[in-house]
N, C-alpha and C positions, 0 to 999 in steps of 0.2 A: 504495499500499500504506499508507495513511495512517491506518487505523482498526486500534487495537491493543488487542485484548479481554485481559486478564488473568485467569486461571482462579484462583479463591481456593477452600481447603477449609480447616476448622477445624485449627489447631495447625500451620500453616505457618511455616518461619522467617522473621524478618522482613528478613534482609539481601537476599536475592534480590527479595523482594518491593518493597524499597526500591530496588534497582537499575532495575526497570522503571519504578516512579514517577517517578525522577529523571531517566532518559535521555529518556522519551516524554511525561511529564506536562507539565511546564511549557511553557507556550506561548512558542516561539521564531520567531515569524513575522518576526522581523528576518533570520533565517538563511534560511528557508525557508517559503514561504507558498502553500498551508496547511502547518500543521505537523500533526503526529499529533494523533488524538483518542483518549485513553486510556479504556477502559471496563474497570471491576472487575466480574468475573461470577463469581456464586455460586449455590449451591442455596437459599441463604436470604438474607434482607435483610441479615444482620449476621454476620459470622465473627469468630471468637478465634484470633487468631494467637499466635505463641510470645509467651512470657511475660505473657500474659495480656490483650495489646491487643486492641481489638476495632476492627474494619474495617466499614464500611458498604458495601455493593456495590448499586450501581444499576441491574445488570441480572442477569439469570439465566444459568444456565449454557447453556442453549437459545440464548442471544444469541450466543455465541461463533461459530457457524456464519456469523453474518452480518458477523464481523470480517475484515479483509484478513489481520491476522497475529494468531496466537492466541499468546500467551507462558503457558508453564507455569513458575511458580517452583519452588524447591525443596519437595520434598513432606515432611510431618511425618515426623520421624526415626523414628517407630514402623513406618512404611511400608517402611522401608529397613533398620531394625535388628532388629526382633523379629518382622517378618512380618505386620503388621497390613494387611489389605487395602487396597488403593487404591481409593477410593470409586468404585462401578460407574458412577454419574452423571457424573463428572468423566472417566472412561474413554470413555464413549460420546459425551459431549459433543465431545472432541478428535477422535474419529474421524469424527463428523458434519461437523465444522468441515474436516477435511481432505478430506473426500469433496466439500465444497463449493467446495474450491478454494483455502482459506485457507493461507497460509503458517505453518508450526508451529514454534515456538521454544522450547526448554527450558532452563532454567537449573539446574545443580548436578544434583541428584537428580530434577529433573522429568523426566528422560529416561525413568525408570521408568514414568512414566504413559504416556509416546509408545510404549515397549516394549509394555504392557500393551494398547495401543489397536492393536497391530500395524504402528504405521509405522516402526519400526526394522528390521523384518524385511529381511536382506539388506544393511543399510545399514551404514557406518561410523558410529560414534557415540561421543560424549565424555560423561563424567560426573565426579562428584569420584573422585579417585584411591583414597579409601578405600573405595568403594562399587562400584569397577568389576569387582572379582572377583564380587560379588555380583549385579551385573547380568549379568554374562556366564553365570553357572549359573542363574539363572532365566529367561534368554531365550538360549540357546546360539545363535540364529539370527541376532543381532545382532553386529558386528564393533565390540566394544568397545574403543576407543584410550585408555588410561589415561595416556598420553604428550603429550597436546597440549591446548592452551586451548580450543579449540572446533573444530567440525567444520560446514562448511557444504556439505550435500548438496542444494543446491537448494531443493526446497519444505521440506525438514525441517532444521533447524539445532539442533545442541546443543551446550552449553557444560561445561567442566569445573567444579569447585567454586569457590564462594565470589566473589573477585574476577574470576574468568573470565567470570564472567556480564555484567561491565562490559564487558569486551573484545569479547564476541559482541553485545551491545546496540549498542555505538558501530560494529561491523562492519556490523550490519544499517542504521544511519543512512548509514555509509559508501555502502553499495550503493545505497539508496534516494535519497539526496540528495547524494551526492559526498564526498569525502575532506576539502574544505575547511570542510564544514558540521561534519561528524564531529570534525574536529580543534578547530573552535571549541568544541563542546559539551564535548571533552575539556578544554580550557583553562579553560572555565567550571566545571567540575567539580573543577578544581586536580588532572589527572591528569598522570603522566608520559607519556612517548613511546609511541606507539602499539606495541602487543605483537601479532605475527600469531598466526593460531591455531595454526601450526603449532610455537610455542616450548613448551618443557617447563612442565607444570603444577605438578610436584612439585620443590622443592627439597631434595635429600637431606641436605645439611648446614646447620647455621645459619649465615646469612650473618652475619659480624661486624658490630658497630653501627657501625664506621667505613664500611662499604660505603654505608651508606644517606646518609651525609654527603658521601661521596666519588665513589659512582659517578653517583648522579642530577645533579649539576652537570655532570659529563663528559658524560653522555647529552643534556643540553639544550644544551650548547655544542657538539657534534656535530652537532647537528640545525640549528644556525645557521651552520655551515660546510660543509654538505655538497657545495658546489661545489669545495672544495678537496681535493686528494689527500692523505686523512687516512691515518694509519698506525697500528697499534697501538702504536709507540713514542710518537706525540704524544699519543694518549689516555692512555698510561701516564704521560706527563710532566703532563698536566692533572691526572691523580689523584694525583701524588706517589707514585708507586710504580714499582718495576720492570715492565718488559713482561711476565714470566713471571708474576709476581703478578697483574697487571690480569687477563692471560688467565683465570688460573685463578677469579679472584673473578667476573669476568664471566660466566663460564659457570655458577658457582653459583647466582648470583642470577638469570640470564635462561634459561638451559638452551641457550644458543647461542653462537656466537663472535663477537667484536668485527666482525669484516668481513663475516660474514653479516648481523647486525644492519644495519651500515651499507649494506650492498646494499638490504636490505630498505625502510630509510629513504629511499633514493635513489629508489626505484620508486614509494613512497607520494608522494614530492613531485612527482616526475615527472608522477603521476596528478593531483594537485592542480593542477599548472600548466596540464595538458591541459584541465581541467574549466572552469578560471577566467581563461584568457588566451588570446590568438591567435598566442602566440609561435611560430616555426618549430621543427620536431623537433629540429633541429639545436641550436639555442638551449636548449631545454629540456633536451637531453642534458646540456649544458655547466652549465647552473644546477642540476641535480639531481646532478651529479658522475658521473654515467654516461658523460661523454665524448661519443662520437661517435652520429650518429643511428643507425648501424647497431648499436652496443652497447646504445643504448637499446630499440631493437626487440627485440632478443634477449632481453635480461633482461625486458622488460615482457611480452612474447608467453609466457615460459617461467612468469611467475608468474599472470598474468591471464587468459592463453588468448586474447588478441586483440592485434593490433596496434594501436600507440599512435594511428595514424590514425583506426583503426576505433573505437577506444573514444572518441575525441574525437567523432565523427560520431554515433554511437550515443548518448552521454550529452547531446548537444545536440539530438537529435530529440525 
């Protein structure tokens, strides 16, 4: 799944377009060879994006059906705010690409185009929380989930708004090339620890300034000590606050609990070790902080739907 076709139309927001360009565009053959081939596809050679920036598209919308993965960034605001029709040629191109077997990915309000193409009927899907009700109203057959960062439904993947698009694109890289490659891409983009798709996309209260300075270093410290029996009390000590305050701030910032986040990070680390080492399952359980081989198998299977040994075998095939 190395060819990524990005669909462009006039007045698209820049942010989601830049996400696709940054994750899939730069050649990173030192991490995986071949890397992705990024193709920008539009109905005309030049499109005008948000704020008047102009972008040259080297391929037509018809070329989307030849891509392994089709990525639809956020749609023009008028399409979701004032009812401006989604370009019919974009909708038909997405439908044809899906019929040809392409994996279809939408970022933010790009989900509206997928819904218009009928690709989300009967599926669970994410979009920006501000427009989730609109998507559900226009397409009642879509199971809109306004509470998650992204939804992976096999051939069709949808993300919530703005930075959640980064999480979904890294999730795609993780599925295609492995956790260690996705983690390295995240490091090069100077991104924080991995956020799973089930985390909340909307923070209802403003996170205090001190959280950015205090919580981030704690998360990075925790990922370096996953093999140790970490507790909320230890994490709170690292942050310099009480356990109760730490739990409250953590939930406000991430939408999950510290212990659930730790469990997710341990499974992710185990996944990386399975891909990149020949360590025995028991030792991977210890190094990831999941403990015994049996505990590793239980949590790994619950989250990924496959046993660690089967995952290692399939990844290396």
